[in-house]
C-alpha positions in Angstrom: 110.7 -83.8 -95.5 112.0 -86.2 -98.1 115.6 -87.0 -99.1 116.2 -87.8 -102.8 119.5 -89.6 -103.2 121.6 -88.6 -106.2 124.4 -90.9 -107.1 127.4 -90.8 -107.2 129.4 -89.2 -104.3 126.6 -89.7 -101.8 124.8 -86.5 -103.1 121.3 -85.7 -102.2 118.4 -83.2 -102.4 116.4 -82.5 -99.3 112.9 -81.3 -100.2 110.9 -79.8 -97.3 107.3 -80.3 -98.3 106.3 -83.7 -99.5 103.1 -82.4 -101.1 104.8 -79.7 -103.2 105.5 -80.3 -106.9 107.9 -77.5 -107.0 111.0 -76.8 -104.9 113.9 -74.3 -105.0 117.1 -74.3 -103.0 120.9 -74.1 -102.8 123.5 -76.7 -103.7 126.5 -76.9 -101.4 129.7 -78.8 -101.9 132.1 -79.8 -99.1 134.1 -82.8 -97.8 131.0 -83.9 -96.0 127.6 -82.1 -96.4 125.3 -83.1 -93.6 121.7 -83.9 -94.3 120.6 -82.3 -91.0 121.9 -78.8 -92.0 120.4 -79.2 -95.5 117.0 -79.9 -93.9 117.3 -76.8 -91.8 118.2 -74.7 -94.8 115.2 -76.2 -96.7 112.8 -75.3 -93.9 114.0 -71.7 -93.8 113.4 -71.4 -97.6 109.9 -72.8 -97.2 109.1 -70.1 -94.7 110.6 -67.5 -97.0 108.5 -68.5 -100.0 105.4 -68.6 -97.7 106.2 -65.1 -96.4 105.7 -63.8 -100.0 102.8 -66.2 -100.9 104.6 -68.6 -103.2 103.4 -72.2 -103.2 106.9 -73.5 -103.3 108.8 -75.8 -101.1 112.3 -75.0 -99.8 115.0 -77.5 -100.7 118.7 -77.9 -100.2 121.2 -80.2 -101.9 124.6 -81.5 -100.9 127.6 -82.9 -102.8 130.3 -84.5 -100.7 133.6 -84.2 -102.5 137.1 -82.9 -101.8 139.5 -81.1 -104.1 140.7 -81.9 -106.7 137.6 -84.0 -107.5 135.1 -81.3 -106.7 134.4 -80.0 -110.2 133.9 -83.5 -111.5 131.6 -84.5 -108.7 129.5 -81.3 -109.2 129.3 -81.9 -112.9 128.0 -85.5 -112.3 125.4 -84.1 -109.8 124.3 -81.5 -112.3 123.8 -84.1 -115.0 121.9 -86.4 -112.6 119.4 -83.7 -111.5 118.6 -82.4 -115.0 115.3 -84.3 -115.1 114.3 -82.8 -111.7 115.1 -79.3 -113.0 113.2 -79.9 -116.2 110.0 -80.9 -114.4 110.4 -78.2 -111.7 110.6 -80.6 -108.8 113.9 -79.1 -107.8 115.5 -75.9 -109.1 119.0 -75.2 -107.7 121.0 -72.1 -106.8 124.7 -72.0 -106.0 125.7 -72.3 -102.4 129.0 -72.8 -100.6 131.5 -74.5 -102.8 129.3 -74.3 -105.9 129.3 -71.5 -108.4 126.8 -70.2 -111.0 129.1 -71.6 -113.7 128.8 -75.0 -112.2 125.0 -74.9 -112.6 125.1 -73.2 -116.0 124.2 -76.4 -117.9 120.8 -76.4 -116.1 119.9 -72.8 -117.1 117.8 -73.7 -120.1 115.7 -76.0 -118.0 115.2 -73.4 -115.2 111.7 -72.0 -115.4 112.6 -68.9 -113.5 113.4 -65.4 -114.9 116.7 -64.9 -116.7 117.0 -61.7 -114.7 118.6 -63.8 -111.9 121.7 -64.0 -114.0 121.9 -60.4 -114.9 125.1 -58.7 -113.9 124.8 -56.2 -111.1 127.1 -53.8 -109.1 129.8 -56.3 -108.5 128.2 -59.7 -108.6 124.9 -60.9 -110.1 121.4 -59.6 -109.4 120.8 -62.4 -106.9 123.6 -61.2 -104.7 122.6 -57.5 -105.0 119.0 -58.3 -104.1 120.2 -60.2 -101.0 122.0 -57.1 -99.7 119.1 -54.9 -100.6 116.8 -57.1 -98.6 119.0 -57.0 -95.5 119.3 -53.2 -95.7 115.5 -52.9 -96.2 114.9 -55.0 -93.1 117.3 -52.9 -91.1 115.7 -49.7 -92.3 112.2 -50.8 -91.3 113.3 -52.5 -88.0 115.1 -49.3 -86.9 112.4 -46.9 -88.0 114.8 -45.6 -90.6 118.5 -46.0 -91.0 119.3 -42.3 -91.1 121.9 -41.7 -88.4 121.8 -45.3 -87.2 124.8 -47.5 -86.7 125.3 -51.1 -87.7 127.9 -53.8 -87.1 128.6 -56.6 -89.6 129.9 -59.9 -88.4 131.6 -62.1 -91.0 132.7 -59.4 -93.3 133.6 -60.5 -96.9 133.5 -59.2 -100.4 129.7 -59.4 -100.7 129.3 -57.5 -97.4 130.9 -54.5 -99.2 127.6 -54.1 -101.1 125.7 -54.3 -97.9 127.8 -51.4 -96.5 126.9 -49.4 -99.7 123.1 -50.1 -99.3 123.2 -49.1 -95.6 125.0 -45.9 -96.5 122.6 -45.1 -99.3 119.8 -45.1 -96.6 121.7 -42.8 -94.3 123.1 -45.4 -92.0 126.7 -46.0 -90.9 128.5 -49.3 -90.6 130.9 -48.5 -87.8 132.1 -52.0 -86.9 133.1 -54.9 -89.0 134.4 -58.3 -87.9 136.3 -61.1 -89.7 138.1 -64.1 -88.6 141.2 -61.9 -88.1 139.5 -59.5 -85.6 137.3 -56.4 -85.4 137.8 -52.9 -86.8 135.8 -49.8 -85.9 135.3 -46.4 -87.6 133.1 -44.1 -85.5 132.3 -42.0 -88.6 131.4 -45.1 -90.6 133.3 -47.1 -93.2 133.2 -46.2 -96.9 132.3 -49.1 -99.2 134.9 -48.4 -101.9 137.7 -48.3 -99.3 136.5 -51.6 -97.9 136.3 -53.1 -101.3 139.9 -52.2 -102.1 141.1 -53.4 -98.6 139.3 -56.7 -98.9 140.6 -57.3 -102.4 144.2 -56.8 -101.2 144.1 -58.3 -97.7 141.1 -60.6 -97.5 139.9 -61.1 -93.9 143.1 -59.5 -92.7 141.7 -56.1 -93.9 140.8 -55.3 -90.3 144.5 -54.9 -89.5 144.9 -52.4 -92.3 142.0 -50.0 -91.5 143.6 -47.8 -88.9 143.6 -48.8 -85.2 144.8 -52.2 -83.9 142.0 -54.7 -84.4 140.1 -56.0 -81.4 139.5 -59.7 -80.7 137.1 -61.3 -83.2 134.5 -62.1 -80.5 134.3 -58.5 -79.4 132.0 -57.8 -82.4 129.0 -58.9 -80.3 129.5 -56.2 -77.8 129.7 -53.4 -80.4 127.8 -50.3 -79.2 125.6 -50.1 -82.3 121.9 -49.9 -83.1 121.9 -53.2 -85.0 124.1 -56.2 -85.8 124.1 -58.4 -88.8 125.5 -61.9 -88.2 126.8 -63.4 -91.5 129.2 -66.3 -90.8 127.4 -69.6 -90.2 124.3 -71.3 -89.0 123.9 -71.1 -85.2 126.6 -68.5 -84.7 124.3 -66.7 -82.3 124.2 -69.2 -79.5 122.6 -68.4 -76.1 126.0 -67.4 -74.8 126.6 -65.0 -77.7 123.1 -63.7 -77.4 123.9 -62.6 -73.8 126.9 -60.6 -75.2 125.0 -58.7 -77.9 124.7 -55.0 -77.1 122.7 -54.0 -80.1 118.9 -53.9 -79.7 118.2 -55.3 -83.2 119.6 -58.5 -84.8 119.0 -58.9 -88.6 120.4 -62.0 -90.2 122.8 -61.7 -93.1 123.1 -65.4 -93.6 120.7 -68.4 -93.1 119.7 -69.5 -89.7 122.2 -67.7 -87.5 120.1 -67.8 -84.3 119.5 -70.9 -82.2 116.2 -71.5 -80.4 117.8 -71.0 -77.0 119.5 -67.8 -78.2 116.1 -66.4 -79.3 114.7 -67.0 -75.8 117.7 -65.1 -74.3 117.3 -62.2 -76.8 113.6 -61.9 -76.0 114.3 -61.8 -72.3 116.7 -59.0 -72.9 114.1 -57.1 -75.0 116.2 -57.4 -78.1 114.5 -57.8 -81.4 115.6 -60.7 -83.6 114.3 -60.8 -87.2 113.8 -63.9 -89.4 116.4 -64.8 -91.9 113.7 -66.0 -94.2 112.5 -62.4 -94.6 115.8 -60.5 -94.6 117.4 -62.8 -97.2 114.3 -63.0 -99.4 115.5 -60.5 -102.0 116.3 -63.0 -104.8 112.8 -64.4 -104.6 111.5 -61.3 -106.3 113.5 -62.1 -109.4 112.3 -65.7 -109.6 108.9 -65.1 -111.2 108.6 -61.3 -111.9 105.8 -59.8 -113.9 106.1 -60.0 -117.6 108.4 -57.4 -119.0 109.8 -56.5 -115.5 113.2 -54.8 -115.5 115.9 -55.2 -112.9 115.1 -51.8 -111.6 111.5 -52.8 -111.0 112.5 -56.0 -109.3 114.8 -54.1 -107.0 112.1 -51.7 -106.0 109.6 -54.6 -105.5 112.0 -56.5 -103.3 112.7 -53.4 -101.1 109.0 -52.6 -100.8 107.9 -56.2 -100.2 110.5 -57.0 -97.6 109.9 -53.6 -95.9 106.2 -54.3 -95.7 106.6 -57.8 -94.1 109.1 -56.4 -91.7 106.8 -53.6 -90.7 103.9 -56.1 -90.2 105.9 -58.3 -87.8 108.0 -55.6 -86.1 105.9 -54.9 -83.0 104.4 -58.3 -82.3 104.3 -59.2 -78.7 106.1 -62.4 -79.3 108.9 -60.7 -81.2 109.5 -60.3 -85.0 111.0 -63.7 -85.6 108.2 -65.7 -84.2 105.7 -63.3 -85.7 107.3 -64.0 -89.1 106.8 -67.7 -88.4 103.1 -67.3 -87.6 102.6 -65.2 -90.8 104.3 -67.8 -93.0 102.4 -70.7 -91.3 99.1 -68.9 -92.0 99.9 -69.0 -95.7 101.2 -72.6 -95.6 97.9 -73.6 -94.1 96.1 -72.5 -97.2 97.7 -75.1 -99.4 99.2 -77.7 -97.1 97.1 -80.3 -95.2 99.5 -80.1 -92.2 102.3 -77.7 -91.3 105.9 -78.9 -91.4 107.2 -79.9 -87.9 109.8 -77.5 -86.5 110.4 -73.8 -87.1 113.4 -72.4 -89.0 115.9 -71.9 -86.1 119.4 -73.3 -85.8 119.5 -76.3 -83.4 
């Protein structure tokens, strides 16, 4: 793991694999972006690329700046990394606090497909492929979503699209949680109704969906077939793992599960899936076949993520560790040594 300092504002780029000449990762902006969390995110992306046989290192960048100086700090960072983008040593994607518009000046230097920036249902194709990948993982993990129930922790505007994809596969999102509490709908929520409610009320939508919302932490005990944690790295601690009622945990955000939580989930015979597989949808739009359409990329993402999920599903060590073994096998074909530490939250 190497840290490339980018002045000013104490900005940096963490690149996971020292021997790689190409890396891809997100840029985050906050008052203080920690290098430790950036390294963890970079590692998860490395395993994601390896899962789909790309010889690419994961990376993650941070810009530490507060409002009202944020836009200026990001603009200076973007200008400073332009040579890295031009030579492929770092290709950025927007993360928390950074938008696609912030990174637009780098677009001409980005060697990836322009499909990534195509408009989709409500956001760009990158966002849509992320939700498709999560739904594909759920579908395979559960042996089909038809008639199955799902809970979504950390509900926001983008989660509306996940509800739609789950519904399209016959599943029902019966429980959603936000910072304001938890709402349930035994017959399943309708994505359009949720979209309108979130647009009007934000996280408080749970208080406007019928029954009085339950405490936010009750989401973990939801009686559903699968739960999708989406809020933050390490949200599934060992104490939370012991509260989870669902038999399947599919990440909807990077690195939600800690190493200790994974041990607890395994002891409880609950299947935890790797975020570097469930969130890999956008990778299928990075370097598609010549002439590929957005429809073809969507289909390839669903098929590819479904195939990897099926391969790791029944491993005796559980799907998350099985995903690690599989990624490491590919890394060993082009790296002299494996990176130290697997992609789990500390």
